N, C-alpha and C positions, 0 to 999 in steps of 0.2 A: 566902810572903807568899800569903794566902790572893787569890783570884780571885772578884769578882761578876760574876753572870750573872742581866740579869735577863727579864723578859717583860710581853709586856703585851695587854690583853684592851681590846676596843674595844666596847660597844654599838652593834652597825652600826643598830639600827632607830631609834634616837634620832641617830645623827650625822647631820648636815647638808652634809658635804663643805667645813668654812670651810678645811681647808686648815693651820692655825696649829700643830698637833701637826708636821704633816710640816717645817715651818720652824724649830719648836723643838728638833727630835730634833737631836745633835750628830752623830749618829753613821750619821742615814741609814739608819733601820732600818722607818717610816713610809713609804706610800703611798693615795693616792687609788685605787679600786678603778676601773681604767678604763674595764670594760665594763658591771659588776654595778651595779644601784643598789639602794636598799631601798625598801620599802613606802611612803615618802615622796617618795621620787623621785629621792632626791639620791644620789651616791657615797661612798662610806663609805672610812676610813681602813681599814687592814689592814697585820699586820707581814709587807713584803717581802724582808726580810733579819732575822730571830729573834735568827742567832748573832752582829748586831752589838748590839745590845743590852746598856745595861751597867747601868739599873735607875735611873737616874739621875730617870726623873717627871718631866722636862720638857717633855712631850707633856702630861701629868695636869695639871701644873699651868695650860697656855695655854688647857687645853680648855675652850670657855664652856660648854658646855651639860654638862659633868662625868660625860662618858660613859669616857672611860678607864681603866682598871684597871694599875699599874705592880706587881709581884712582885721582888721580887730574893733570892737564895739567894746562897751563900756558899760555894763550891767551892773544900775544903782541899787 
């Protein structure tokens, strides 16, 4: 059976740190940057555990600003 591997890219300058994507992730992949802020002064989301991403796109679905893109790769 093929395994699906996912990857998330976050537009860090558009992210306002609302934390919705972090809560929506079923595999605990995303986290808000604790120390850095973007040009608008917000702590932005990033992939803290990229190997756990399954590419479900829950994070992108709940993002109110549309700054998350999810990619999926099937590994045979």
